[in-house]
C-alpha positions, -999 to +999 in steps of 0.1 A: +000+000+000+013+036-007+026+056+022+002+071+047-012+095+058-036+097+030-054+127+015-092+129+019-115+127-010-125+159-027-155+175-009-181+166-035-169+129-036-167+127+002-203+140+005-216+115-021-198+085-005-207+095+030-244+093+020-239+058+007-219+049+037-247+060+061-271+037+042-248+007+045-239+013+081-276+016+090-281-021+080-259-034+109-264-034+146-227-025+151-212+000+127-179-018+122-198-047+107-202-025+076-165-025+069-165-051+041-193-033+021-176+000+027-144-013+012-163-024-019-178+011-020-145+028-021-132+002-046-162+012-068-150+048-066-113+042-073-110+008-089-090-005-060-087+002-022-065+033-019-051+049+012-077+076+007-104+049+007-089+034+038-090+067+055-126+073+045-137+038+059-118+044+091-134+078+096-169+065+089-166+036+113-144+052+140-116+027+134-079+032+129-065+031+094-044+001+107-076-018+115-090-011+081-058-019+063-056-053+081-090-062+066-083-048+032-051-067+028-065-100+041-093-105+015-081-109-021-112-094-037-100-060-025-075-048-050-043-030-040-036-019-075-061-004-100-081-031-118-089-029-154-124-022-166-126-060-169-109-080-142-101-115-154-097-141-127-083-175-138-088-204-114-055-223-109-066-244-080-063-282-082-091-293-105-089-263-128-051-265-129-051-302-138-076-294-166-056-265-180-060-235-157-023-229-153-018-230-191-047-206-196-032-181-172+003-184-186-009-179-222-032-150-212-003-133-193+019-136-224-009-126-248-017-095-228+019-087-219+012-084-181+020-103-150-003-115-122-023-087-106-013-062-133-034-042-158-029-035-195-016-001-204-050+009-218-067+001-185-091-024-202-081-057-186-063-069-155-056-106-147-053-125-114-046-161-104-077-172-083-074-199-058-110-211-064-139-198-084-163-223-067-172-239-101-152-271-102-180-288-122-173-264-151-135-265-149-114-249-161-132-216-152-124-180-159-143-151-143-147-116-156-158-092-130-170-123-110-192-136-138-186-171-150-170-182-183-170-220-180-151-248-197-124-225-211-093-233-232-063-211-238-077-201-272-112-193-259-097-172-231-075-152-254-105-147-277-125-135-247-100-108-236-096-097-272-133-091-275-133-072-242-105-050-253-123-044-287-154-032-268-175-061-281-205-073-260-196-106-244-221-128-226-211-150-196-217-187-198-243-182-170-252-152-149-259-115-156-245-095-185-211-079-178-207-045-163-175-027-154-153-037-124-163-005-106-200-011-112-196-047-100-179-034-068-208-011-061-232-041-065-210-061-041-212-032-016-249-040-013-266-016-037-292-027-062-282-037-097-304-012-116-298-027-150-331-039-165-333-077-164-299-082-148-312-098-116-334-123-136-304-133-157-285-144-126-300-179-128-292-208-106-272-240-105-267-256-139-270-293-148-235-303-138-239-286-104-271-305-097-260-339-109-248-350-075-280-340-059-300-360-084-279-390-079-282-387-041-319-387-045-317-420-063-326-407-097-315-427-127-286-416-149-296-401-182-299-427-209-299-456-184-335-463-174-336-478-139-298-477-133-291-460-100-256-450-089-267-441-054-298-454-038-319-431-016-310-434+021-344-449+031-341-478+006-332-511+023-340-500+058-368-510+081-396-486+087 
């Protein structure tokens, strides 16, 4: 993090953010519980958590800047460097890595000419190694501003970032249409997504995600009438 003490926001920005902060803080019985959404709020303003943003959060919650910094540096969703308009997270945890996640990241890094947690010179794309995108059943997975792009390959991932940099509209595999990283951060802070239809597009678990549940219920495998991999728990037991 850059050296402290930090400058405050300009008065007009401070006033606008303070109104948002009051709304967020009012949702919690103890004000310091609002720290995580407040960090998303300042990230929505600056594209990362800056010393100025840390100072703002501390003043709103009557905390020290050290206390706020400890939280901001613990959670990886809070960026310490400015994110691109589209922040691309490549899962390189075990299953995604085995299925090609490491190769996807390496080729994307070379293709964009940037290292981990860096942003292209035009500010359009940043990339990050992600420990887990919570989508193992669609591995290897890439996320753009936390929306899913499933079953990726190095070629499809490079095509994806090229389309983003060209300003083309790109649809996630599942979930709402893309918005900018700053807009996403504001939604994560707890403010409504005001884009028409975006909430309805969010969807639910896809077929691979629900396969285990179906098998646990004793349902037959597709194309194998009557063949059960897992029997329901009550079968074969006495009443």
